[in-house]
Each structure stands twice: as C-alpha cells, then as structure tokens.
Jmol script that loads the backbone (N, CA, C; Angstrom):
load data "model"
ATOM      1  N   UNK A   1       8.191  18.926   2.420  1.00  0.00           N
ATOM      2  CA  UNK A   1       8.099  18.277   2.656  1.00  0.00           C
ATOM      3  C   UNK A   1       7.439  17.386   3.579  1.00  0.00           C
ATOM      4  N   UNK A   2       6.299  18.331   4.143  1.00  0.00           N
ATOM      5  CA  UNK A   2       5.718  18.214   4.660  1.00  0.00           C
ATOM      6  C   UNK A   2       3.381  17.609   3.610  1.00  0.00           C
ATOM      7  N   UNK A   3       3.888  18.613   2.580  1.00  0.00           N
ATOM      8  CA  UNK A   3       3.309  17.925   1.903  1.00  0.00           C
ATOM      9  C   UNK A   3       3.452  16.925   1.002  1.00  0.00           C
ATOM     10  N   UNK A   4       4.240  16.205   0.554  1.00  0.00           N
ATOM     11  CA  UNK A   4       4.678  14.945   0.702  1.00  0.00           C
ATOM     12  C   UNK A   4       4.455  13.781   1.431  1.00  0.00           C
ATOM     13  N   UNK A   5       4.154  14.223   2.521  1.00  0.00           N
ATOM     14  CA  UNK A   5       4.039  13.170   4.126  1.00  0.00           C
ATOM     15  C   UNK A   5       2.248  13.195   4.122  1.00  0.00           C
ATOM     16  N   UNK A   6       1.962  14.643   3.819  1.00  0.00           N
ATOM     17  CA  UNK A   6      -0.022  14.153   4.263  1.00  0.00           C
ATOM     18  C   UNK A   6      -0.596  13.465   2.643  1.00  0.00           C
ATOM     19  N   UNK A   7       0.415  13.871   1.616  1.00  0.00           N
ATOM     20  CA  UNK A   7      -0.722  13.187   0.625  1.00  0.00           C
ATOM     21  C   UNK A   7       0.190  11.578   0.176  1.00  0.00           C
ATOM     22  N   UNK A   8       1.187  11.327   0.550  1.00  0.00           N
ATOM     23  CA  UNK A   8       1.563   9.882   1.379  1.00  0.00           C
ATOM     24  C   UNK A   8       0.087   9.044   1.979  1.00  0.00           C
ATOM     25  N   UNK A   9       0.373  10.182   3.527  1.00  0.00           N
ATOM     26  CA  UNK A   9      -0.940   9.564   4.387  1.00  0.00           C
ATOM     27  C   UNK A   9      -1.887   8.993   3.425  1.00  0.00           C
ATOM     28  N   UNK A  10      -2.246  10.240   3.461  1.00  0.00           N
ATOM     29  CA  UNK A  10      -3.793  10.372   2.073  1.00  0.00           C
ATOM     30  C   UNK A  10      -4.418   9.186   1.205  1.00  0.00           C
ATOM     31  N   UNK A  11      -2.806   9.373   0.322  1.00  0.00           N
ATOM     32  CA  UNK A  11      -3.001   8.125  -0.708  1.00  0.00           C
ATOM     33  C   UNK A  11      -2.760   6.129   0.179  1.00  0.00           C
ATOM     34  N   UNK A  12      -1.916   6.146   1.059  1.00  0.00           N
ATOM     35  CA  UNK A  12      -2.331   4.516   1.762  1.00  0.00           C
ATOM     36  C   UNK A  12      -2.735   4.778   2.109  1.00  0.00           C
ATOM     37  N   UNK A  13      -3.781   5.725   3.526  1.00  0.00           N
ATOM     38  CA  UNK A  13      -4.746   5.454   4.125  1.00  0.00           C
ATOM     39  C   UNK A  13      -5.960   4.953   3.635  1.00  0.00           C
ATOM     40  N   UNK A  14      -5.991   5.530   2.151  1.00  0.00           N
ATOM     41  CA  UNK A  14      -7.388   5.192   1.215  1.00  0.00           C
ATOM     42  C   UNK A  14      -7.147   3.438   0.783  1.00  0.00           C
ATOM     43  N   UNK A  15      -5.773   3.112   0.354  1.00  0.00           N
ATOM     44  CA  UNK A  15      -5.790   2.320  -0.160  1.00  0.00           C
ATOM     45  C   UNK A  15      -6.114   1.254   0.281  1.00  0.00           C
ATOM     46  N   UNK A  16      -5.611   1.011   1.819  1.00  0.00           N
ATOM     47  CA  UNK A  16      -5.564   0.180   3.191  1.00  0.00           C
ATOM     48  C   UNK A  16      -6.587  -0.357   3.550  1.00  0.00           C
ATOM     49  N   UNK A  17      -7.999   0.908   3.517  1.00  0.00           N
ATOM     50  CA  UNK A  17      -9.304   0.891   3.577  1.00  0.00           C
ATOM     51  C   UNK A  17     -10.460  -0.304   3.610  1.00  0.00           C
ATOM     52  N   UNK A  18     -10.753  -1.197   3.983  1.00  0.00           N
ATOM     53  CA  UNK A  18     -11.610  -1.925   3.548  1.00  0.00           C
ATOM     54  C   UNK A  18     -10.778  -2.899   2.963  1.00  0.00           C
ATOM     55  N   UNK A  19      -9.185  -3.020   2.547  1.00  0.00           N
ATOM     56  CA  UNK A  19      -9.167  -4.364   1.974  1.00  0.00           C
ATOM     57  C   UNK A  19      -8.386  -5.970   2.921  1.00  0.00           C
ATOM     58  N   UNK A  20      -8.031  -6.004   2.303  1.00  0.00           N
ATOM     59  CA  UNK A  20      -7.556  -7.811   2.966  1.00  0.00           C
ATOM     60  C   UNK A  20      -6.964  -7.536   4.232  1.00  0.00           C
ATOM     61  N   UNK A  21      -6.209  -6.926   4.338  1.00  0.00           N
ATOM     62  CA  UNK A  21      -5.167  -6.167   5.053  1.00  0.00           C
ATOM     63  C   UNK A  21      -5.736  -6.341   6.143  1.00  0.00           C
ATOM     64  N   UNK A  22      -6.704  -5.279   6.540  1.00  0.00           N
ATOM     65  CA  UNK A  22      -7.377  -4.581   7.478  1.00  0.00           C
ATOM     66  C   UNK A  22      -8.432  -5.227   8.163  1.00  0.00           C
ATOM     67  N   UNK A  23      -8.625  -6.306   6.775  1.00  0.00           N
ATOM     68  CA  UNK A  23      -9.209  -7.479   7.947  1.00  0.00           C
ATOM     69  C   UNK A  23      -8.972  -8.910   8.441  1.00  0.00           C
ATOM     70  N   UNK A  24      -8.001  -9.065   7.570  1.00  0.00           N
ATOM     71  CA  UNK A  24      -6.957  -9.882   8.904  1.00  0.00           C
ATOM     72  C   UNK A  24      -6.349  -9.267   9.843  1.00  0.00           C
ATOM     73  N   UNK A  25      -6.207  -8.674   9.523  1.00  0.00           N
ATOM     74  CA  UNK A  25      -5.961  -6.983  10.776  1.00  0.00           C
ATOM     75  C   UNK A  25      -7.071  -7.721  12.188  1.00  0.00           C
ATOM     76  N   UNK A  26      -8.438  -7.476  12.109  1.00  0.00           N
ATOM     77  CA  UNK A  26      -9.487  -6.909  12.671  1.00  0.00           C
ATOM     78  C   UNK A  26      -9.797  -8.238  12.609  1.00  0.00           C
ATOM     79  N   UNK A  27      -9.695  -9.536  12.573  1.00  0.00           N
ATOM     80  CA  UNK A  27     -10.218 -10.710  12.467  1.00  0.00           C
ATOM     81  C   UNK A  27      -9.055 -11.077  13.877  1.00  0.00           C
ATOM     82  N   UNK A  28      -7.546 -10.249  13.885  1.00  0.00           N
ATOM     83  CA  UNK A  28      -6.393 -11.458  14.659  1.00  0.00           C
ATOM     84  C   UNK A  28      -6.575 -10.271  15.702  1.00  0.00           C
ATOM     85  N   UNK A  29      -7.580  -9.430  15.585  1.00  0.00           N
ATOM     86  CA  UNK A  29      -7.402  -8.473  16.887  1.00  0.00           C
ATOM     87  C   UNK A  29      -8.810  -9.173  17.344  1.00  0.00           C
ATOM     88  N   UNK A  30      -9.990  -9.878  17.176  1.00  0.00           N
ATOM     89  CA  UNK A  30     -11.065 -10.126  17.107  1.00  0.00           C
ATOM     90  C   UNK A  30     -10.748 -11.484  18.477  1.00  0.00           C
ATOM     91  N   UNK A  31      -9.534 -12.461  18.045  1.00  0.00           N
ATOM     92  CA  UNK A  31      -8.844 -13.898  18.653  1.00  0.00           C
ATOM     93  C   UNK A  31      -8.296 -13.162  19.299  1.00  0.00           C
ATOM     94  N   UNK A  32      -7.564 -12.186  19.632  1.00  0.00           N
ATOM     95  CA  UNK A  32      -6.209 -12.437  20.646  1.00  0.00           C
ATOM     96  C   UNK A  32      -7.181 -11.116  21.516  1.00  0.00           C
ATOM     97  N   UNK A  33      -6.347 -11.858  22.530  1.00  0.00           N
ATOM     98  CA  UNK A  33      -6.627 -10.944  24.226  1.00  0.00           C
ATOM     99  C   UNK A  33      -5.588  -9.768  24.321  1.00  0.00           C
ATOM    100  N   UNK A  34      -4.764  -9.631  23.920  1.00  0.00           N
ATOM    101  CA  UNK A  34      -3.959  -8.068  23.880  1.00  0.00           C
ATOM    102  C   UNK A  34      -3.641  -7.977  22.166  1.00  0.00           C
ATOM    103  N   UNK A  35      -5.118  -6.230  22.147  1.00  0.00           N
ATOM    104  CA  UNK A  35      -5.064  -5.682  21.352  1.00  0.00           C
ATOM    105  C   UNK A  35      -3.405  -5.172  20.808  1.00  0.00           C
ATOM    106  N   UNK A  36      -2.836  -4.704  21.870  1.00  0.00           N
ATOM    107  CA  UNK A  36      -1.956  -3.733  21.398  1.00  0.00           C
ATOM    108  C   UNK A  36      -1.154  -4.953  20.367  1.00  0.00           C
ATOM    109  N   UNK A  37      -0.999  -6.103  20.372  1.00  0.00           N
ATOM    110  CA  UNK A  37       0.190  -6.621  20.638  1.00  0.00           C
ATOM    111  C   UNK A  37      -0.514  -6.853  18.806  1.00  0.00           C
ATOM    112  N   UNK A  38      -1.757  -7.160  18.437  1.00  0.00           N
ATOM    113  CA  UNK A  38      -2.274  -6.762  17.037  1.00  0.00           C
ATOM    114  C   UNK A  38      -1.675  -5.781  16.344  1.00  0.00           C
ATOM    115  N   UNK A  39      -2.251  -4.361  17.020  1.00  0.00           N
ATOM    116  CA  UNK A  39      -1.450  -3.758  16.283  1.00  0.00           C
ATOM    117  C   UNK A  39      -0.330  -2.922  15.925  1.00  0.00           C
ATOM    118  N   UNK A  40       0.957  -3.259  17.634  1.00  0.00           N
ATOM    119  CA  UNK A  40       2.099  -3.388  16.927  1.00  0.00           C
ATOM    120  C   UNK A  40       2.704  -4.298  15.969  1.00  0.00           C
ATOM    121  N   UNK A  41       2.738  -5.581  15.693  1.00  0.00           N
ATOM    122  CA  UNK A  41       2.337  -6.608  14.663  1.00  0.00           C
ATOM    123  C   UNK A  41       1.773  -5.730  12.807  1.00  0.00           C
ATOM    124  N   UNK A  42       0.547  -5.438  13.583  1.00  0.00           N
ATOM    125  CA  UNK A  42       0.617  -5.019  11.689  1.00  0.00           C
ATOM    126  C   UNK A  42       1.659  -3.322  11.522  1.00  0.00           C
ATOM    127  N   UNK A  43       1.015  -2.722  12.598  1.00  0.00           N
ATOM    128  CA  UNK A  43       1.915  -1.722  12.425  1.00  0.00           C
ATOM    129  C   UNK A  43       3.988  -1.677  11.776  1.00  0.00           C
ATOM    130  N   UNK A  44       4.299  -3.062  12.200  1.00  0.00           N
ATOM    131  CA  UNK A  44       5.411  -2.923  11.607  1.00  0.00           C
ATOM    132  C   UNK A  44       5.490  -3.698  10.605  1.00  0.00           C
ATOM    133  N   UNK A  45       4.487  -4.578  10.359  1.00  0.00           N
ATOM    134  CA  UNK A  45       4.360  -5.085   8.777  1.00  0.00           C
ATOM    135  C   UNK A  45       4.094  -4.100   8.105  1.00  0.00           C
ATOM    136  N   UNK A  46       3.106  -3.515   8.068  1.00  0.00           N
ATOM    137  CA  UNK A  46       3.264  -1.683   7.140  1.00  0.00           C
ATOM    138  C   UNK A  46       4.218  -0.880   7.065  1.00  0.00           C
ATOM    139  N   UNK A  47       4.572  -1.016   7.848  1.00  0.00           N
ATOM    140  CA  UNK A  47       5.808  -0.171   8.586  1.00  0.00           C
ATOM    141  C   UNK A  47       7.592  -0.918   6.700  1.00  0.00           C
ATOM    142  N   UNK A  48       6.871  -2.591   7.180  1.00  0.00           N
ATOM    143  CA  UNK A  48       8.297  -3.176   6.302  1.00  0.00           C
ATOM    144  C   UNK A  48       7.985  -3.118   5.304  1.00  0.00           C
ATOM    145  N   UNK A  49       6.522  -3.702   4.991  1.00  0.00           N
ATOM    146  CA  UNK A  49       6.016  -3.270   3.351  1.00  0.00           C
ATOM    147  C   UNK A  49       6.323  -1.613   3.258  1.00  0.00           C
ATOM    148  N   UNK A  50       5.927  -0.975   3.317  1.00  0.00           N
ATOM    149  CA  UNK A  50       6.314   0.374   2.885  1.00  0.00           C
ATOM    150  C   UNK A  50       7.927   0.868   2.027  1.00  0.00           C
ATOM    151  N   UNK A  51       8.671   0.408   3.497  1.00  0.00           N
ATOM    152  CA  UNK A  51      10.211   0.495   3.116  1.00  0.00           C
ATOM    153  C   UNK A  51      10.873  -0.420   1.745  1.00  0.00           C
ATOM    154  N   UNK A  52      10.065  -1.560   1.849  1.00  0.00           N
ATOM    155  CA  UNK A  52      10.554  -2.141   0.413  1.00  0.00           C
ATOM    156  C   UNK A  52       9.954  -1.619  -0.422  1.00  0.00           C
ATOM    157  N   UNK A  53       8.866  -1.148  -0.427  1.00  0.00           N
ATOM    158  CA  UNK A  53       7.842  -0.351  -1.899  1.00  0.00           C
ATOM    159  C   UNK A  53       8.778   0.717  -2.023  1.00  0.00           C
ATOM    160  N   UNK A  54       9.814   1.753  -0.705  1.00  0.00           N
ATOM    161  CA  UNK A  54      10.455   2.966  -0.566  1.00  0.00           C
ATOM    162  C   UNK A  54      11.967   2.668  -1.845  1.00  0.00           C
ATOM    163  N   UNK A  55      12.301   1.876  -1.048  1.00  0.00           N
ATOM    164  CA  UNK A  55      13.720   1.124  -1.163  1.00  0.00           C
ATOM    165  C   UNK A  55      13.824   0.745  -3.188  1.00  0.00           C
ATOM    166  N   UNK A  56      12.712  -0.007  -3.436  1.00  0.00           N
ATOM    167  CA  UNK A  56      12.381  -0.525  -4.717  1.00  0.00           C
ATOM    168  C   UNK A  56      12.098   0.713  -5.489  1.00  0.00           C
ATOM    169  N   UNK A  57      11.227   2.035  -5.742  1.00  0.00           N
ATOM    170  CA  UNK A  57      11.016   2.666  -6.233  1.00  0.00           C
ATOM    171  C   UNK A  57      11.889   3.725  -6.258  1.00  0.00           C
ATOM    172  N   UNK A  58      13.164   3.826  -4.998  1.00  0.00           N
ATOM    173  CA  UNK A  58      14.070   4.366  -5.178  1.00  0.00           C
ATOM    174  C   UNK A  58      15.317   3.818  -6.310  1.00  0.00           C
ATOM    175  N   UNK A  59      15.440   2.776  -6.403  1.00  0.00           N
ATOM    176  CA  UNK A  59      16.767   2.083  -7.062  1.00  0.00           C
ATOM    177  C   UNK A  59      15.781   1.750  -8.967  1.00  0.00           C
ATOM    178  N   UNK A  60      14.223   1.852  -8.617  1.00  0.00           N
ATOM    179  CA  UNK A  60      13.928   1.977 -10.005  1.00  0.00           C
ATOM    180  C   UNK A  60      14.227   3.446 -11.044  1.00  0.00           C
ATOM    181  N   UNK A  61      14.237   4.916  -9.926  1.00  0.00           N
ATOM    182  CA  UNK A  61      14.226   5.647 -10.403  1.00  0.00           C
ATOM    183  C   UNK A  61      15.481   6.105 -11.278  1.00  0.00           C
ATOM    184  N   UNK A  62      16.383   5.236 -10.834  1.00  0.00           N
ATOM    185  CA  UNK A  62      17.413   5.026 -11.512  1.00  0.00           C
ATOM    186  C   UNK A  62      18.214   5.192 -12.329  1.00  0.00           C
ATOM    187  N   UNK A  63      16.386   3.786 -13.017  1.00  0.00           N
ATOM    188  CA  UNK A  63      16.841   3.459 -14.425  1.00  0.00           C
ATOM    189  C   UNK A  63      15.731   4.043 -15.121  1.00  0.00           C
ATOM    190  N   UNK A  64      14.613   4.172 -14.725  1.00  0.00           N
ATOM    191  CA  UNK A  64      13.417   4.983 -15.252  1.00  0.00           C
ATOM    192  C   UNK A  64      12.626   5.814 -15.128  1.00  0.00           C
ATOM    193  N   UNK A  65      12.940   6.993 -15.932  1.00  0.00           N
ATOM    194  CA  UNK A  65      12.018   8.267 -15.576  1.00  0.00           C
ATOM    195  C   UNK A  65      11.178   8.858 -14.321  1.00  0.00           C
ATOM    196  N   UNK A  66      10.452   9.513 -13.908  1.00  0.00           N
ATOM    197  CA  UNK A  66       9.542   9.423 -13.995  1.00  0.00           C
ATOM    198  C   UNK A  66       8.324   9.308 -14.636  1.00  0.00           C
ATOM    199  N   UNK A  67       8.543   9.929 -15.753  1.00  0.00           N
ATOM    200  CA  UNK A  67       7.248   9.932 -16.600  1.00  0.00           C
ATOM    201  C   UNK A  67       7.174   8.881 -17.212  1.00  0.00           C
ATOM    202  N   UNK A  68       8.039   8.155 -17.372  1.00  0.00           N
ATOM    203  CA  UNK A  68       8.350   6.624 -17.778  1.00  0.00           C
ATOM    204  C   UNK A  68       6.938   5.806 -16.879  1.00  0.00           C
ATOM    205  N   UNK A  69       7.760   6.159 -15.567  1.00  0.00           N
ATOM    206  CA  UNK A  69       7.064   5.433 -14.623  1.00  0.00           C
ATOM    207  C   UNK A  69       5.366   5.494 -14.425  1.00  0.00           C
ATOM    208  N   UNK A  70       5.277   7.376 -14.560  1.00  0.00           N
ATOM    209  CA  UNK A  70       4.000   7.393 -14.330  1.00  0.00           C
ATOM    210  C   UNK A  70       3.039   6.094 -15.386  1.00  0.00           C
ATOM    211  N   UNK A  71       3.589   6.132 -16.204  1.00  0.00           N
ATOM    212  CA  UNK A  71       3.471   6.224 -17.818  1.00  0.00           C
ATOM    213  C   UNK A  71       2.521   4.613 -17.177  1.00  0.00           C
ATOM    214  N   UNK A  72       3.832   3.521 -16.905  1.00  0.00           N
ATOM    215  CA  UNK A  72       3.837   2.449 -17.011  1.00  0.00           C
ATOM    216  C   UNK A  72       2.683   2.452 -15.412  1.00  0.00           C
ATOM    217  N   UNK A  73       2.628   3.174 -14.654  1.00  0.00           N
ATOM    218  CA  UNK A  73       1.994   2.539 -13.331  1.00  0.00           C
ATOM    219  C   UNK A  73       0.200   2.787 -13.864  1.00  0.00           C
ATOM    220  N   UNK A  74       0.152   4.039 -14.254  1.00  0.00           N
ATOM    221  CA  UNK A  74      -1.111   3.940 -14.914  1.00  0.00           C
ATOM    222  C   UNK A  74      -2.233   2.734 -15.954  1.00  0.00           C
ATOM    223  N   UNK A  75      -0.785   2.524 -16.559  1.00  0.00           N
ATOM    224  CA  UNK A  75      -1.392   1.683 -17.546  1.00  0.00           C
ATOM    225  C   UNK A  75      -1.472   0.272 -16.798  1.00  0.00           C
ATOM    226  N   UNK A  76      -1.062   0.055 -15.402  1.00  0.00           N
ATOM    227  CA  UNK A  76      -1.152  -0.961 -14.701  1.00  0.00           C
ATOM    228  C   UNK A  76      -2.123  -0.688 -14.022  1.00  0.00           C
ATOM    229  N   UNK A  77      -2.825   0.616 -13.789  1.00  0.00           N
ATOM    230  CA  UNK A  77      -3.886   0.549 -12.447  1.00  0.00           C
ATOM    231  C   UNK A  77      -5.073   0.317 -13.451  1.00  0.00           C
ATOM    232  N   UNK A  78      -4.658   0.196 -14.966  1.00  0.00           N
ATOM    233  CA  UNK A  78      -6.145   0.387 -16.152  1.00  0.00           C
ATOM    234  C   UNK A  78      -6.170  -0.983 -15.911  1.00  0.00           C
ATOM    235  N   UNK A  79      -5.037  -2.113 -16.964  1.00  0.00           N
ATOM    236  CA  UNK A  79      -4.854  -2.880 -16.899  1.00  0.00           C
ATOM    237  C   UNK A  79      -5.774  -4.110 -15.832  1.00  0.00           C
ATOM    238  N   UNK A  80      -5.287  -3.313 -14.431  1.00  0.00           N
ATOM    239  CA  UNK A  80      -6.242  -4.042 -13.363  1.00  0.00           C
ATOM    240  C   UNK A  80      -7.963  -3.985 -12.941  1.00  0.00           C
ATOM    241  N   UNK A  81      -8.001  -2.310 -13.886  1.00  0.00           N
ATOM    242  CA  UNK A  81      -9.516  -2.368 -13.830  1.00  0.00           C
ATOM    243  C   UNK A  81      -9.537  -2.824 -14.989  1.00  0.00           C
ATOM    244  N   UNK A  82      -9.906  -3.052 -16.194  1.00  0.00           N
ATOM    245  CA  UNK A  82      -9.948  -3.665 -16.762  1.00  0.00           C
ATOM    246  C   UNK A  82     -10.213  -5.415 -16.105  1.00  0.00           C
ATOM    247  N   UNK A  83      -9.531  -5.993 -15.979  1.00  0.00           N
ATOM    248  CA  UNK A  83      -9.938  -7.275 -15.383  1.00  0.00           C
ATOM    249  C   UNK A  83     -10.521  -7.657 -14.705  1.00  0.00           C
ATOM    250  N   UNK A  84     -10.765  -6.876 -13.652  1.00  0.00           N
ATOM    251  CA  UNK A  84     -11.288  -6.680 -12.611  1.00  0.00           C
ATOM    252  C   UNK A  84     -12.726  -6.821 -13.039  1.00  0.00           C
ATOM    253  N   UNK A  85     -13.521  -5.425 -14.403  1.00  0.00           N
ATOM    254  CA  UNK A  85     -14.684  -5.413 -14.726  1.00  0.00           C
ATOM    255  C   UNK A  85     -14.437  -6.697 -15.892  1.00  0.00           C
ATOM    256  N   UNK A  86     -13.907  -7.384 -16.369  1.00  0.00           N
ATOM    257  CA  UNK A  86     -14.376  -8.120 -16.972  1.00  0.00           C
ATOM    258  C   UNK A  86     -14.704  -9.721 -16.298  1.00  0.00           C
ATOM    259  N   UNK A  87     -13.524  -9.519 -14.861  1.00  0.00           N
ATOM    260  CA  UNK A  87     -14.402 -10.368 -14.505  1.00  0.00           C
ATOM    261  C   UNK A  87     -15.683 -10.878 -14.124  1.00  0.00           C
ATOM    262  N   UNK A  88     -16.129  -9.879 -13.696  1.00  0.00           N
ATOM    263  CA  UNK A  88     -17.913  -9.771 -13.922  1.00  0.00           C
ATOM    264  C   UNK A  88     -19.738  -9.935 -14.252  1.00  0.00           C
TER     265      UNK A  88
END
end "model"
wireframe off; spacefill off
backbone 0.3
color backbone group
C-alpha cells in the first residue's frame, strides 16, 4: 500500500509542477491576504479532482481490462505529444 501511495504522490506531484493550476494558485496567493485560505481552497480542489479520477477509474476498470487501459493511456499520451510537436 505504501508503494502505491508513494508512486501516486510522485506522479501527481511531478505532473502538477509548473502547470497552469500551480501558476493560478501562485497568482491567487500573491493577490490574497490569506495565504492559508488559498492553500485550503487549492488543496480541496485537487482533492475533488483526484476523487473524480479515482471514482471514474474504478468505474472504467469494471468494463475495460488493465492492459487495454494501459494501451489507451499510452496512445493518448503519444497523440498529445505528437499534436504538441506539430503545433511548433
């Protein structure tokens, strides 16, 4: 269980670094007098989006095998990468 927690933390932490969510949180914090309120709001938002991901993932796995999900995920990431490269 600890291995899953740690690997999930690392993946989500790295994915969130420098993205528009983190930038928006920095801007809100800079404008706000209550940094704790911004931290709580941002944390709740990330918790809720993560909850949706977990619930949706749990729903999907009942109908699609893990191998198929891995293949679909890999294909989507490759597709996004190709689209980003082509836009340059």
